[in-house]
C-alpha positions as CSV (number, residue, x, y, z in Angstrom):
1,M,-105.0,-24.9,91.6
2,K,-107.1,-23.1,94.2
3,S,-106.3,-19.7,95.8
4,I,-107.8,-18.9,99.2
5,N,-107.4,-15.4,100.7
6,I,-106.6,-15.2,104.4
7,C,-107.3,-12.0,106.3
8,S,-106.9,-12.8,109.9
9,M,-105.5,-15.4,112.2
10,Q,-109.1,-16.9,112.6
11,D,-109.0,-17.4,108.8
12,T,-105.8,-19.2,109.1
13,K,-107.1,-21.3,111.9
14,D,-110.3,-22.1,109.9
15,L,-108.5,-23.2,106.9
16,A,-106.2,-25.4,108.9
17,R,-109.1,-27.1,110.6
18,R,-110.8,-27.8,107.2
19,L,-107.6,-29.1,105.7
20,A,-107.0,-31.4,108.7
21,S,-110.5,-32.8,108.6
22,L,-109.6,-33.9,104.8
23,L,-106.1,-35.2,105.1
24,P,-105.3,-38.9,104.9
25,E,-103.2,-40.6,107.6
26,N,-100.0,-40.4,105.4
27,A,-100.3,-37.0,103.9
28,C,-97.5,-34.9,102.5
29,L,-97.8,-31.1,102.5
30,L,-95.1,-28.8,101.1
31,L,-95.0,-25.2,102.3
32,N,-93.5,-22.4,100.1
33,G,-93.3,-18.7,100.9
34,D,-90.9,-16.0,102.0
35,L,-89.5,-15.8,105.4
36,G,-92.4,-14.5,107.6
37,A,-95.2,-15.5,105.2
38,G,-96.8,-18.0,107.7
39,K,-95.6,-21.3,106.9
40,T,-94.8,-22.3,110.5
41,T,-97.9,-20.5,111.8
42,F,-100.0,-22.6,109.5
43,T,-98.3,-25.7,110.7
44,K,-99.0,-24.8,114.3
45,E,-102.8,-24.3,113.6
46,L,-102.8,-27.6,111.4
47,G,-101.4,-29.4,114.4
48,K,-103.9,-28.0,116.7
49,A,-106.6,-29.1,114.5
50,L,-105.2,-32.6,114.3
51,G,-105.3,-32.8,118.1
52,I,-101.7,-32.0,119.1
53,T,-101.6,-30.3,122.4
54,K,-97.8,-29.7,122.7
55,T,-96.4,-26.5,121.5
56,I,-95.3,-26.6,117.9
57,N,-92.5,-24.4,117.0
58,S,-90.1,-24.1,114.0
59,P,-87.5,-26.9,113.5
60,T,-85.1,-24.4,111.7
61,F,-82.2,-25.6,113.7
62,T,-83.1,-29.2,114.4
63,I,-84.5,-29.6,111.0
64,L,-87.1,-32.0,112.0
65,K,-89.7,-32.2,114.9
66,S,-92.2,-34.9,115.3
67,Y,-95.5,-34.8,117.4
68,S,-97.7,-37.7,118.3
69,L,-101.2,-37.6,117.0
70,P,-104.2,-38.9,118.8
71,N,-104.5,-41.7,116.4
72,G,-101.1,-43.0,117.1
73,N,-99.5,-41.6,113.9
74,F,-97.3,-38.4,113.8
75,L,-97.1,-35.0,112.5
76,H,-93.5,-34.6,111.2
77,H,-92.6,-31.0,110.6
78,I,-89.4,-30.5,108.6
79,D,-87.7,-27.2,107.8
80,A,-85.5,-27.9,104.8
81,Y,-84.0,-24.6,104.5
82,R,-80.6,-25.6,105.8
83,L,-80.4,-28.6,103.6
84,E,-79.6,-26.8,100.5
85,G,-76.9,-29.0,98.6
86,V,-77.2,-32.1,100.8
87,H,-77.6,-35.2,98.6
88,Q,-77.3,-38.0,101.1
89,D,-80.3,-40.1,102.2
90,L,-81.7,-38.5,105.4
91,G,-84.6,-41.1,105.8
92,F,-87.3,-38.7,105.0
93,E,-89.0,-41.4,102.9
94,D,-89.7,-43.4,106.2
95,L,-91.3,-40.5,107.8
96,L,-94.1,-40.5,105.2
97,D,-95.1,-44.0,106.3
98,E,-95.7,-42.8,109.8
99,G,-98.2,-39.9,109.4
100,I,-98.6,-36.5,108.1
101,C,-95.4,-34.8,106.8
102,V,-95.3,-31.0,106.5
103,I,-92.1,-29.8,104.7
104,E,-91.1,-26.2,104.6
105,W,-88.7,-24.9,102.0
106,P,-89.2,-28.3,99.9
107,K,-87.0,-27.0,97.0
108,F,-84.0,-27.8,99.0
109,I,-84.8,-31.6,99.3
110,E,-86.7,-32.0,95.9
111,D,-85.0,-35.6,95.4
112,F,-86.7,-36.8,98.6
113,I,-90.2,-35.5,97.7
114,P,-92.8,-38.2,97.2
115,E,-94.7,-38.4,93.8
116,H,-97.9,-37.1,95.2
117,Y,-98.5,-34.1,97.6
118,L,-100.2,-30.9,98.3
119,M,-98.1,-27.8,97.7
120,I,-99.2,-24.6,99.5
121,S,-97.7,-21.5,98.5
122,I,-98.1,-18.7,100.8
123,S,-97.6,-15.0,99.7
124,I,-98.1,-11.8,101.7
125,T,-100.6,-9.4,100.1
126,E,-101.9,-5.9,101.0
127,D,-102.3,-5.2,104.5
128,E,-100.4,-8.2,105.8
129,A,-103.1,-10.5,104.4
130,R,-102.1,-13.8,102.8
131,T,-103.0,-15.9,99.7
132,F,-102.7,-19.7,100.1
133,D,-102.2,-21.2,96.6
134,M,-103.3,-24.9,96.8
135,I,-101.5,-26.9,94.2
136,P,-102.4,-30.6,94.3
137,K,-100.2,-33.4,92.8
138,G,-102.2,-36.6,92.6
139,M,-106.0,-37.4,92.4
140,E,-106.1,-37.8,96.3
141,Y,-104.9,-34.2,96.7
142,E,-106.9,-32.9,93.8
143,K,-110.1,-34.1,95.8
144,I,-108.8,-32.5,99.1
145,V,-108.3,-29.1,97.1
146,E,-111.8,-29.3,95.5
147,A,-113.4,-29.9,99.1
148,L,-111.7,-26.9,100.6
């Protein structure tokens, strides 16, 4: 695990840019944190760093939004908050083969999470700063966290 302290929006943009440069084409990022911690804000900055020019906003009500990446793949943004207790196959496994998948509130769809991923837990600290705890699961993600 690696903890990264974020004190400003510029720090958030910088972290997103560094992470975007290290991600494989079919990455899975799991974002944890209380409401207002910055999960969607971080996803917006990650999308910009990956080359997305469209507005990225929360998929809270639609559950999934997909954005085309310049390389032809996609950034899939899932907000699983409203999926607590859902046990049917939602097809999320297929999305992991089509690009980068960012999942907010992953605890609600644990059965669909792949074996390897990067968990990012965001907590609010003093003065509205944030701590990003990077928890890799799998060798590829361990290397990414080491490089951050």
